[in-house]
C-alpha positions in Angstrom: 99.8 76.0 127.0 103.1 77.8 127.9 103.2 78.9 131.5 105.3 80.3 133.6 108.6 82.5 132.9 110.5 80.8 130.9 110.1 78.4 128.6 113.4 75.8 127.0 113.5 74.3 123.6 112.0 71.1 124.7 109.1 73.0 125.0 108.7 74.5 121.7 110.1 71.4 120.2 106.9 69.4 121.9 104.3 72.2 119.8 104.8 70.7 116.9 102.4 67.7 118.2 100.1 69.7 118.9 100.3 72.2 116.0 97.4 71.9 113.5 98.4 70.0 110.3 96.5 70.3 107.2 96.5 67.3 105.0 97.6 68.3 101.5 98.0 66.8 97.4 101.6 65.7 97.2 103.9 68.1 95.4 104.0 65.9 92.5 100.0 66.2 92.1 99.6 69.9 93.2 102.4 71.7 90.7 105.8 71.5 90.4 107.1 73.6 94.1 106.6 72.2 96.8 104.4 74.8 99.0 100.1 74.5 99.7 99.0 78.4 98.2 97.8 78.2 95.0 99.6 80.6 92.5 98.4 83.7 90.9 98.9 82.9 87.5 96.4 80.7 85.5 98.8 78.1 82.8 98.6 74.3 82.2 98.8 73.6 85.9 97.0 70.8 87.4 94.1 72.6 89.6 90.5 73.6 87.6 90.2 76.6 87.8 88.1 78.3 85.1 86.6 78.0 81.5 86.3 80.6 78.6 87.0 80.8 75.4 89.8 79.3 72.8 91.9 81.3 72.6 94.7 80.8 69.5 97.6 79.4 71.2 95.7 78.0 73.9 96.7 73.4 73.6 94.1 72.1 71.9 94.6 69.7 74.1 92.3 71.4 77.6 89.9 71.6 75.3 86.5 71.5 77.1 85.0 69.7 74.4 81.3 70.1 76.4 80.9 73.3 76.1 82.2 73.7 73.4 78.7 71.4 71.6 76.7 73.0 74.2 77.7 76.3 73.6 79.3 76.0 69.8 82.4 77.8 70.5 85.5 76.4 71.3 85.8 76.6 74.7 89.2 75.2 76.7 89.7 74.6 80.6 92.5 76.6 82.6 93.8 75.2 85.5 96.3 76.9 88.1 99.4 75.6 89.2 100.5 76.1 93.4 103.7 78.1 94.4 105.5 77.8 96.8 105.2 81.3 99.7 107.8 80.8 102.4 106.9 81.5 105.4 109.1 84.3 108.5 108.3 84.7 111.2 109.4 87.6 113.0 109.7 87.3 117.2 109.8 89.6 119.8 112.0 89.2 122.9 113.3 92.4 124.5 112.9 93.8 127.6 109.2 94.8 127.6 108.0 91.5 127.2 109.9 89.7 130.3 106.0 91.1 132.3 103.0 89.2 132.8 100.2 89.4 135.8 98.7 86.1 134.6 99.6 82.0 133.7 102.4 83.9 132.1 104.5 86.6 130.9 104.1 88.1 127.3 107.7 86.4 126.2 106.6 82.8 126.3 102.7 83.8 125.3 104.9 85.2 122.0 107.4 82.4 122.3 104.1 80.3 121.8 102.4 82.2 119.1 106.3 81.4 116.4 106.8 77.6 117.6 103.1 77.5 116.7 103.7 79.1 113.6 106.7 77.8 112.5 105.9 73.9 113.0 102.5 74.7 111.3 104.0 75.8 108.0 106.7 72.7 108.1 103.5 70.5 108.1 102.5 72.5 104.5 105.6 71.8 103.6 106.1 75.6 103.8 110.1 76.8 103.8 110.1 78.2 107.3 112.6 81.3 108.3 112.6 83.7 110.5 114.1 86.0 113.1 114.6 86.5 117.0 115.0 90.2 118.5 116.4 89.8 122.0 117.8 92.3 123.9 121.6 92.0 122.9 121.3 90.3 119.5 119.1 90.1 116.5 119.4 86.0 115.4 118.2 85.8 111.9 117.7 81.8 110.0 117.1 82.1 105.8 113.9 79.4 104.9 114.2 76.7 104.8 112.3 73.8 104.8 113.2 70.6 107.1 112.9 70.3 110.6 116.4 70.8 111.3 116.4 74.8 110.6 113.4 74.9 112.7 114.9 73.5 114.9 118.0 76.2 114.8 115.2 78.9 114.2 113.5 77.7 118.0 117.1 77.1 120.4 118.0 80.9 119.5 114.0 81.5 120.9 115.1 79.4 124.0 118.5 81.0 124.7 117.0 84.9 124.2 114.0 84.2 126.0 116.0 82.5 128.7 118.6 85.7 129.5 116.1 87.4 130.4 115.8 88.7 133.7 114.8 91.6 135.7 118.0 92.8 135.9 118.7 93.7 132.2 119.2 96.8 131.0 116.4 98.2 129.0 115.8 97.9 125.7 118.6 99.9 123.5 116.5 101.2 120.7 118.8 102.3 118.3 119.8 98.6 118.5 116.3 97.4 118.3 116.3 98.9 115.2 118.6 98.3 113.0 117.5 94.2 114.2 114.3 95.2 112.6 116.6 96.4 110.0 118.0 92.9 109.7 114.8 91.3 109.1 113.2 93.4 106.2 116.4 92.7 104.6 115.8 89.0 105.4 113.1 89.6 102.9 111.5 89.8 99.4 109.0 89.1 97.7 106.1 86.6 98.1 106.2 85.5 101.8 104.2 85.6 105.0 105.2 86.8 108.0 104.1 87.0 111.3 105.2 89.7 113.5 104.5 88.7 117.3 105.9 91.8 119.5 104.0 94.1 122.5 105.2 96.4 120.3 105.5 99.5 122.6 109.4 99.3 121.9 110.6 101.2 119.2 107.3 102.0 118.0 109.0 104.4 114.9 110.8 101.0 113.5 107.8 98.8 113.6 105.9 101.0 111.8 108.9 101.7 108.8 108.9 97.8 108.8 104.7 97.1 108.2 104.5 99.5 106.1 108.3 98.3 103.9 107.0 94.5 104.1 103.5 94.8 103.5 103.8 96.1 100.2 105.0 92.6 98.4 104.8 90.4 101.3 101.2 89.1 103.2 101.6 90.4 106.4 99.6 89.1 110.0 101.2 91.2 113.3 99.9 90.1 116.4 100.0 91.9 119.6 100.8 90.4 122.9 99.7 92.9 125.7 98.9 91.5 129.2 95.5 92.5 131.0 98.0 95.1 132.9 99.5 96.4 130.4 95.5 98.1 129.8 94.5 98.5 133.3 95.5 99.0 136.8 96.1 96.7 139.7 92.7 96.5 141.9 92.6 99.7 144.1 95.5 99.3 146.5 99.3 101.5 146.8 102.1 99.7 144.5 105.8 99.6 144.3 107.3 99.6 141.0 111.1 99.7 139.6 112.6 99.1 136.0 115.5 98.2 138.4 117.2 101.3 138.4 114.2 104.1 139.7 111.2 102.8 142.6 107.9 104.5 142.5 104.5 104.0 144.8 101.4 104.8 143.4 97.3 104.2 144.6 95.5 102.8 141.8 92.2 103.5 144.0 92.7 107.2 141.5 89.6 106.7 139.2 91.8 110.0 137.1 94.6 107.7 136.9 92.9 105.2 136.1 91.4 106.5 132.8 95.0 108.2 131.5 96.4 104.7 132.1 93.6 102.9 130.1 93.1 105.2 127.7 96.9 105.1 127.0 96.4 101.6 125.8 93.7 102.3 123.9 95.7 104.4 122.2 98.5 102.6 121.1 95.9 99.8 119.8 94.1 102.2 117.7 97.0 103.4 116.1 97.9 99.7 115.5 95.0 99.0 113.8 95.0 102.0 111.8 98.7 100.7 110.5 97.5 97.8 109.7 94.6 98.7 108.0 96.5 101.0 105.8 99.2 98.7 104.9 96.7 95.9 104.3 97.9 93.6 107.2 96.1 91.2 110.3 96.1 92.7 113.3 95.3 90.0 116.3 96.4 90.2 119.7 97.5 87.1 122.4 96.3 88.2 126.1 98.4 86.3 128.8 95.8 84.4 130.2 94.3 83.1 126.7 93.9 79.8 127.2 95.4 79.3 123.8 96.9 80.5 120.6 95.4 81.5 117.3 97.4 79.9 114.8 97.6 81.9 111.4 99.5 80.1 108.6 
C-alpha cells in the first residue's frame, strides 16, 4: 500500500508487479479482436455457448449430431466470440483530495487505485486510457494497448499529485466541470469506466457525467474517503484553516458531532442512490484500508 502525502512515477510503475494478472487465452484462440470480455453477440466464434434447433442459413458444419440423433430434429451449436472493451480510468487529483488523517492522503489512495486498475486492464490485454482531473488542468489519454501509454497516463497522474500543496487555491468548479466534459467526449459506447474521486467538488457535474456515461458503458464509481470525512476527531479544541480563513471548534459538542456525521451519511446516500438509479457499481475506499480492491 502506498503511504504518505505524495506519490511519484516510480511508485505507480512498481504497482505493475503487484496487480492481479488473470491468465487469458491467446487472441487467436479467443477471437479476432483482443480483450478479455465475451460479446453479447452470438455467431461463428470459438467459445461454445449453447445448442439450439437448426435454422435455415445456419452453418451445417456446426450441427450437433448427438443431440440431433437423440431428439430426431437437427440441432446446431452456437458459439460466442469475444469483443474488446476499452478501459478508461478517470482519477481526481484536485484540492479536496489533498487531505488525510491516517496512513496517507486521499490523493495518494486515489492514485494507487487508478494505477492498479490500469495495470490490471493492460495485463488482461485491454486497451487502457484515462483522464487526470487536477487543480489546474485535465490530462486526457486515449485508450491504447501498450505499457508506454499507461506510463504516460501515470506520469501525468504523478505530476498532478505532486502539484498539490496546502497553499493551492480552492477548487474552481467551472474549470472542474469543463474537465469532466472532456472525459465525456473521450468515451464512446462499450467502454469500461472507473471514476475515482471523493466527489466533494462539483457534485452536479459528477452526477451529469455518471448519468451520461452509464447509458452505454460499464461504469464503476470509487469514492475515496478519510475517517475525518465522516466523524470529528476526539474531544478537544482544534484550529483549522483552508489557507485563507481560520476557525476554531470544540469537537466534544455532541450536537456538532451529529450534524457532521449526518452530512457525510447524506452525501453517501446521495451517491449510492445515483449509482442505483443508473445501474452503476459503487465502492468506497478509506485512506487507512490495508489494500485496494481491483474492479477490472
